[in-house]
C-alpha positions as CSV (number, residue, x, y, z in Angstrom):
1,M,-26.8,14.2,42.4
2,N,-29.0,15.8,39.9
3,F,-31.8,15.8,42.3
4,P,-34.8,16.7,40.2
5,L,-33.4,13.7,37.2
6,F,-33.4,11.7,40.5
7,I,-37.1,11.9,41.2
8,A,-38.6,11.8,37.5
9,R,-36.9,8.5,37.4
10,R,-38.1,7.3,40.3
11,Y,-41.6,8.3,39.3
12,L,-41.0,6.3,35.6
13,F,-39.3,3.8,36.6
14,A,-40.1,2.9,40.1
15,G,-42.4,0.2,41.1
16,K,-46.0,1.5,41.2
17,S,-49.4,0.4,41.2
18,A,-51.2,0.0,38.0
19,N,-52.9,3.2,37.1
20,V,-54.7,5.1,34.7
21,I,-51.1,7.7,34.8
22,N,-49.0,4.8,34.2
23,V,-50.9,3.4,31.3
24,I,-51.0,6.6,29.5
25,S,-47.2,6.5,29.9
26,G,-46.8,3.1,28.9
27,I,-48.9,4.2,25.8
28,T,-46.6,7.2,24.7
29,I,-43.8,4.9,25.5
30,A,-45.0,2.5,22.8
31,G,-45.8,5.4,20.3
32,I,-42.8,6.6,20.4
33,A,-41.2,3.9,19.9
34,L,-43.0,2.8,17.2
35,A,-42.8,6.0,15.4
36,S,-38.9,5.8,15.6
37,M,-38.6,2.4,14.5
38,A,-40.7,3.5,11.3
39,M,-38.9,6.2,10.7
40,I,-35.3,4.7,11.1
41,C,-37.2,1.3,9.2
42,T,-38.1,3.8,6.2
43,L,-34.7,5.8,6.1
44,S,-32.8,2.6,6.0
45,V,-35.3,1.2,2.9
46,F,-34.4,4.6,1.0
47,N,-30.6,4.5,2.0
48,G,-31.5,0.6,0.1
49,F,-32.6,1.8,-2.8
50,R,-29.9,4.6,-3.1
51,G,-27.2,2.1,-2.8
52,L,-28.7,-0.5,-5.2
53,M,-29.2,2.5,-7.8
54,A,-25.6,3.5,-7.2
55,S,-24.8,-0.7,-8.2
56,L,-26.9,-0.6,-10.9
57,F,-24.8,2.7,-12.5
58,T,-21.8,1.3,-11.7
59,G,-21.5,-1.1,-14.5
60,F,-22.1,1.9,-17.3
61,D,-21.3,4.9,-15.1
62,P,-17.5,6.0,-14.5
63,D,-16.2,6.9,-11.2
64,I,-15.5,10.4,-12.3
65,R,-16.6,12.0,-15.7
66,I,-15.5,15.2,-17.7
67,T,-17.6,17.3,-19.8
68,A,-17.0,20.4,-21.7
69,V,-19.1,23.0,-20.4
70,H,-20.0,24.8,-23.6
71,G,-20.3,22.9,-26.9
72,K,-20.6,18.8,-27.5
73,V,-17.3,17.7,-28.2
74,F,-13.4,19.0,-27.2
75,D,-9.7,17.9,-27.8
76,P,-8.9,15.7,-25.4
77,E,-4.8,16.4,-26.3
78,S,-4.5,19.9,-25.3
79,G,-4.9,21.4,-22.3
80,D,-4.5,20.5,-19.0
81,V,-7.3,17.4,-20.0
82,A,-4.4,15.8,-21.2
83,R,-2.8,15.7,-18.1
84,V,-5.6,14.2,-16.2
85,G,-4.2,10.5,-16.6
86,D,-0.8,11.6,-14.9
87,M,-2.9,12.4,-11.5
88,T,-1.6,10.1,-8.7
89,F,-5.2,9.0,-7.7
90,V,-6.1,8.5,-11.6
91,E,-6.4,4.6,-12.0
92,S,-7.4,4.5,-15.8
93,V,-8.9,6.6,-18.3
94,T,-11.1,6.0,-21.4
95,Y,-12.2,9.1,-24.1
96,V,-15.9,8.8,-25.2
97,L,-17.1,9.7,-28.0
98,E,-21.7,9.8,-28.0
99,D,-24.0,11.1,-29.9
100,Q,-27.6,10.1,-31.1
101,A,-27.8,8.1,-34.4
102,L,-30.7,5.7,-36.2
103,A,-30.8,2.1,-35.8
104,K,-32.0,0.0,-38.3
105,Y,-32.2,-3.9,-38.3
106,K,-34.3,-5.2,-41.3
107,S,-37.4,-3.4,-41.2
108,S,-37.3,-2.2,-37.4
109,Q,-35.9,1.2,-36.8
110,Q,-34.8,3.4,-33.4
111,I,-33.6,6.3,-32.3
112,V,-30.3,5.4,-30.1
113,T,-27.2,6.4,-28.6
114,V,-24.0,6.0,-29.7
115,K,-21.3,5.4,-27.5
116,G,-18.0,5.1,-28.6
117,V,-15.5,4.1,-25.9
118,E,-11.6,3.3,-26.4
119,S,-10.1,-0.3,-26.0
120,N,-9.1,0.0,-22.6
121,F,-12.7,0.1,-21.5
122,R,-13.1,-2.3,-19.1
123,E,-10.3,-0.8,-16.7
124,V,-13.2,1.9,-17.1
125,Y,-16.8,0.1,-16.2
126,D,-17.5,-3.0,-14.6
127,L,-19.4,-4.2,-17.3
128,E,-19.2,-8.1,-16.8
129,G,-21.4,-7.7,-14.0
130,I,-24.5,-6.5,-16.5
131,L,-24.6,-8.5,-19.1
132,S,-26.2,-11.2,-20.8
133,G,-25.9,-13.4,-23.3
134,S,-23.4,-16.4,-24.3
135,G,-21.1,-14.6,-26.1
136,Q,-17.9,-12.3,-25.6
137,L,-17.2,-8.9,-24.3
138,I,-15.3,-7.3,-27.4
139,L,-15.9,-5.0,-29.4
140,S,-13.9,-5.6,-32.3
141,D,-11.3,-8.6,-33.9
142,E,-9.6,-9.2,-37.2
143,V,-13.0,-9.9,-38.7
144,C,-15.7,-6.8,-37.8
145,E,-16.4,-4.4,-35.4
146,Y,-18.9,-5.1,-32.6
147,G,-21.8,-3.4,-30.9
148,I,-23.2,-4.1,-27.6
149,M,-27.0,-3.1,-27.3
150,G,-29.1,-2.3,-24.1
151,I,-31.3,-5.5,-23.4
152,G,-34.7,-3.2,-24.1
153,L,-32.8,-1.7,-27.6
154,M,-32.5,-5.9,-28.8
155,H,-36.3,-6.1,-28.3
156,R,-37.0,-3.0,-29.9
157,L,-35.3,-3.7,-33.2
158,D,-36.4,-7.5,-32.5
159,C,-32.9,-8.4,-33.9
160,G,-31.8,-11.1,-30.2
161,V,-29.0,-11.5,-28.3
162,Q,-27.3,-12.6,-31.8
163,P,-28.9,-11.5,-34.6
164,V,-27.5,-13.2,-38.1
165,S,-27.2,-10.0,-39.9
166,P,-25.6,-6.9,-39.0
167,V,-27.6,-3.5,-37.3
168,G,-27.0,-0.6,-39.5
169,L,-25.8,3.1,-37.8
170,Y,-27.3,5.9,-39.7
171,A,-26.1,9.6,-38.8
172,P,-26.6,13.0,-40.2
173,I,-23.2,13.7,-42.2
174,R,-21.7,17.0,-40.3
175,G,-21.8,20.2,-41.9
176,S,-22.9,19.2,-45.1
177,K,-25.7,20.6,-47.1
178,I,-29.1,18.2,-47.7
179,N,-29.6,17.1,-50.7
180,M,-32.9,17.0,-51.5
181,S,-32.6,14.7,-55.0
182,N,-30.8,12.1,-53.0
183,P,-32.0,11.9,-49.0
184,A,-29.8,8.6,-48.1
185,A,-26.8,11.1,-49.4
186,N,-26.6,13.3,-46.4
187,F,-26.3,10.6,-44.2
188,T,-23.2,8.6,-42.9
189,V,-23.6,4.3,-42.5
190,E,-22.1,1.9,-40.9
191,H,-22.9,-1.3,-39.2
192,F,-21.9,-3.4,-36.6
193,Y,-22.7,-7.2,-35.5
194,S,-23.5,-8.6,-31.9
195,P,-20.7,-10.7,-30.1
196,G,-23.4,-12.3,-28.6
197,V,-24.5,-10.6,-25.1
198,V,-26.3,-7.4,-24.4
199,F,-26.1,-5.6,-20.8
200,Q,-29.0,-4.9,-18.7
201,V,-28.5,-2.0,-15.9
202,S,-32.2,-1.9,-15.2
203,Q,-33.2,1.5,-16.0
204,P,-34.9,2.7,-20.0
205,Q,-33.0,5.5,-21.0
206,Y,-30.0,3.2,-21.2
207,D,-31.2,-0.4,-21.3
208,D,-33.5,0.8,-24.2
209,N,-31.2,3.4,-25.9
210,Y,-27.5,2.7,-25.7
211,V,-25.5,0.9,-28.2
212,I,-22.0,0.7,-27.2
213,V,-19.4,0.5,-30.3
214,P,-16.0,1.2,-30.8
215,M,-14.5,4.8,-30.9
216,T,-13.2,4.0,-34.3
217,L,-16.7,3.7,-36.1
218,A,-18.3,6.1,-33.7
219,R,-15.8,8.7,-35.0
220,R,-16.6,7.4,-38.9
221,L,-20.1,7.8,-38.2
222,F,-20.1,11.1,-36.8
223,G,-17.3,13.0,-38.5
224,Y,-14.9,13.7,-36.1
225,D,-11.0,12.8,-36.2
226,S,-9.8,13.2,-32.6
227,A,-12.6,15.3,-30.6
228,V,-14.1,13.2,-27.7
229,S,-17.6,14.4,-25.7
230,A,-16.1,12.9,-22.4
231,V,-13.2,11.7,-20.7
232,D,-13.9,8.9,-18.3
233,I,-11.8,7.9,-14.9
234,R,-11.8,5.1,-12.4
235,L,-10.0,6.2,-9.4
236,S,-8.0,4.3,-6.8
237,A,-10.0,2.6,-4.5
238,S,-8.3,4.0,-1.6
239,F,-9.1,7.8,-2.7
240,S,-11.8,9.9,-1.7
241,K,-13.6,11.0,-4.7
242,N,-14.5,14.4,-3.7
243,K,-11.3,15.3,-3.0
244,A,-10.6,14.0,-6.4
245,K,-13.3,16.3,-8.2
246,K,-11.7,19.4,-6.3
247,E,-8.3,19.2,-7.6
248,L,-9.7,18.0,-10.8
249,K,-11.9,21.3,-10.7
250,A,-8.9,23.3,-9.7
251,M,-6.7,21.9,-12.8
252,L,-9.3,22.2,-15.6
253,G,-11.0,25.4,-14.2
254,G,-14.2,26.7,-15.4
255,N,-14.1,25.6,-19.2
256,F,-15.3,21.4,-18.1
257,C,-17.8,20.1,-15.6
258,V,-16.7,17.4,-13.7
259,Q,-19.1,15.1,-12.2
260,D,-19.2,11.8,-9.7
261,R,-21.1,9.2,-10.8
262,Y,-24.5,10.7,-8.7
263,E,-23.7,13.7,-10.1
264,Q,-24.0,11.7,-13.8
265,Q,-27.5,10.6,-12.5
266,A,-28.7,13.5,-10.5
267,D,-32.3,13.5,-11.5
268,V,-32.5,9.8,-10.3
269,F,-31.5,10.4,-6.9
270,K,-32.7,13.5,-6.3
271,V,-36.0,11.8,-6.4
272,I,-34.8,9.3,-4.0
273,R,-33.7,11.9,-2.0
274,L,-36.9,14.4,-2.2
275,E,-39.1,11.1,-1.4
276,K,-36.6,10.4,1.7
277,F,-37.5,13.8,3.1
278,I,-41.0,13.4,2.1
279,S,-41.6,10.5,4.3
280,Y,-38.9,11.9,7.0
281,L,-41.7,14.4,7.4
282,F,-44.3,12.5,7.8
283,L,-43.3,10.1,10.4
284,S,-42.1,13.1,12.1
285,F,-45.7,14.4,12.0
286,I,-46.6,11.3,13.5
287,L,-43.9,11.4,16.0
288,L,-45.7,14.8,17.0
289,I,-48.6,13.3,17.6
290,A,-47.3,10.4,19.8
291,C,-45.0,13.0,21.8
292,F,-48.1,15.0,22.7
293,N,-49.5,12.4,24.8
294,I,-47.1,13.7,27.1
295,I,-48.9,16.3,28.0
296,G,-51.6,14.8,28.9
297,S,-49.6,12.2,31.3
298,L,-47.5,14.7,32.6
299,V,-50.4,16.5,33.8
300,M,-52.3,13.8,35.5
301,L,-48.6,13.3,36.9
302,I,-48.7,17.0,38.2
303,L,-52.1,16.3,40.0
304,E,-51.1,12.8,41.7
305,K,-48.2,13.9,42.9
306,R,-49.4,17.3,44.6
307,N,-48.5,16.3,47.8
308,D,-45.2,15.4,47.4
309,S,-44.4,18.7,45.2
310,S,-45.9,20.5,48.6
311,V,-43.5,18.0,50.6
312,L,-40.3,19.1,48.5
313,V,-41.2,22.6,48.5
314,S,-40.9,22.3,52.5
315,L,-37.6,21.0,52.1
316,G,-36.6,23.8,50.7
317,L,-37.2,22.4,46.6
318,A,-36.8,25.5,44.6
319,Q,-40.2,26.1,42.5
320,E,-38.4,25.9,39.6
321,S,-37.1,22.6,40.5
322,V,-40.3,21.0,41.0
323,G,-41.3,22.4,37.1
324,R,-37.8,20.8,35.6
325,I,-38.4,17.1,37.6
326,F,-41.9,17.1,35.6
327,V,-39.9,18.2,32.5
328,L,-37.2,15.5,33.0
329,D,-39.8,12.9,33.5
330,G,-41.1,13.8,30.0
331,L,-37.7,13.5,28.5
332,L,-37.4,10.1,29.9
333,I,-40.4,8.7,28.9
334,S,-39.5,10.5,24.8
335,V,-35.7,9.2,25.6
336,T,-36.6,5.2,26.7
337,G,-39.5,4.9,23.7
338,A,-36.9,6.6,21.1
339,G,-34.4,3.9,22.6
340,I,-36.5,1.2,22.2
341,G,-37.8,2.0,19.2
342,L,-34.1,2.6,17.4
343,L,-33.2,-0.9,19.2
344,I,-36.3,-2.5,17.5
345,G,-35.4,-0.7,14.3
346,V,-31.7,-1.2,13.5
347,L,-32.3,-4.9,14.5
348,L,-34.9,-5.4,11.9
349,A,-33.2,-3.5,9.5
350,L,-30.0,-5.1,9.5
351,A,-32.1,-8.7,9.6
352,Q,-33.2,-7.4,6.5
353,Q,-30.2,-6.3,5.1
354,Y,-28.5,-9.9,5.9
355,F,-31.0,-12.3,5.4
356,G,-33.9,-10.8,2.9
357,F,-37.3,-12.2,5.1
358,I,-39.4,-9.2,3.3
359,P,-39.6,-9.9,-0.6
360,L,-40.0,-7.5,-3.3
361,G,-42.6,-9.5,-5.0
362,S,-43.1,-13.1,-6.1
363,N,-43.5,-12.7,-9.4
364,G,-39.5,-12.5,-10.2
365,G,-39.8,-8.7,-12.5
366,F,-37.6,-6.9,-9.8
367,V,-33.9,-6.4,-10.0
368,V,-33.5,-7.8,-6.8
369,D,-35.9,-10.5,-4.8
370,Y,-36.0,-8.4,-1.5
371,Y,-35.7,-5.1,0.3
372,P,-33.2,-3.4,-0.1
373,V,-31.7,-2.5,2.8
374,S,-28.6,0.1,4.7
375,V,-28.4,1.2,7.9
376,K,-26.4,4.8,8.4
377,L,-25.1,6.2,11.6
378,T,-26.5,9.4,10.3
379,D,-30.1,7.9,10.0
380,V,-30.0,7.1,13.4
381,L,-28.8,10.1,15.0
382,A,-31.2,12.0,12.9
383,V,-34.4,10.2,14.5
384,L,-33.1,10.9,17.8
385,L,-32.2,14.5,17.6
386,T,-36.1,14.8,15.9
387,V,-37.7,12.6,19.0
388,T,-35.8,15.0,21.5
389,V,-36.7,18.4,19.4
390,V,-40.2,17.0,19.2
391,T,-40.4,15.9,22.7
392,L,-38.7,19.5,24.0
393,I,-41.9,21.7,22.0
394,T,-44.5,19.7,24.0
395,L,-42.7,20.0,26.8
396,I,-42.5,23.7,26.4
397,P,-46.4,24.3,28.8
398,I,-45.5,21.8,31.2
399,R,-42.9,23.3,33.3
400,N,-45.2,26.3,33.6
401,V,-48.3,24.0,34.5
402,A,-46.1,22.5,37.3
403,V,-44.9,25.8,39.1
404,R,-48.4,27.3,38.3
405,Y,-50.2,24.6,39.8
406,R,-47.8,24.6,43.1
407,L,-48.3,28.3,43.5
408,S,-52.2,28.2,42.9
409,Q,-51.6,25.5,46.2
410,L,-49.7,27.6,48.1
């Protein structure tokens, strides 16, 4: 049996008369528990928002995107890129041609990003989950070609979900000289109709700027025969994205950039990570302040137990072990508070995750009605480690205080 730990546990948990030391110890445990609970709840909320953002981008961004490191477009049928579809972990592949153009509907104009996709685009993107309207998800038929606009772009062009007239797309003729006498001759003009649906990613860079059109229309508009700007891939559900990225990078070499969904939206997820880290630092500082109460509690405990310390030393207990008793008592206070806080925090986070009792707002203008939450084991371990480290920092002087005080009484 670890004798110092046994004594420390007796000091903390044995039945005692209510005095100021017990009150301070209880307040310290409550403070650490509250800080730990706040940390796990806050980190879980940031995890929830990160997962929410990832789910929103799922409908528009592929699992893996391959782009050229140099240049805007490349030939997908040349070199190792042509073998991407043969990889065992690749479920579907589609080519993308993306560039900017001017969209015009009646008197409304807007610079847009035209995303040309192939006929198998449904196999790579989950657009059905982000569509609004009563039409169909099609890009062409025997009659005409269609374009699926973002909901913000629809409002900017003031054309409605299904405009009665086609929307025009204007792009400069690639490689041509400017004709000042006839400026209209400098542009390639294409038109598309709406199939009666628009997409909503709930991100302005997509909703306000993008229109999805057939690859054939995009190539006519931008003047390309076979070039693409990206190769979008859907991976097999059972295969690791990180492993797929490594294999693709090894095969393609340094001329191509291979990105997963989080890297495609690096700026958005970087902001979320930064906010999560800053919140963690602030809550760690609050936890540090709560842990400083341990010092006051233990100093008073040392004074109260000076007779007990003398008896233990007389019975043969080393001076260092006396100091270890009070250090372990402080650790027990910290671990007890952290355990209670983590338990309550995890239960509250899980309750919010499954029952959603805290709403985001009452006006219905948010993507979700309740705060998104996701509890991760790594966050629980991080909070527990933080509590342990902060406690050890605050307990550094306690052992020396106990030993020196005992020596002064000899």
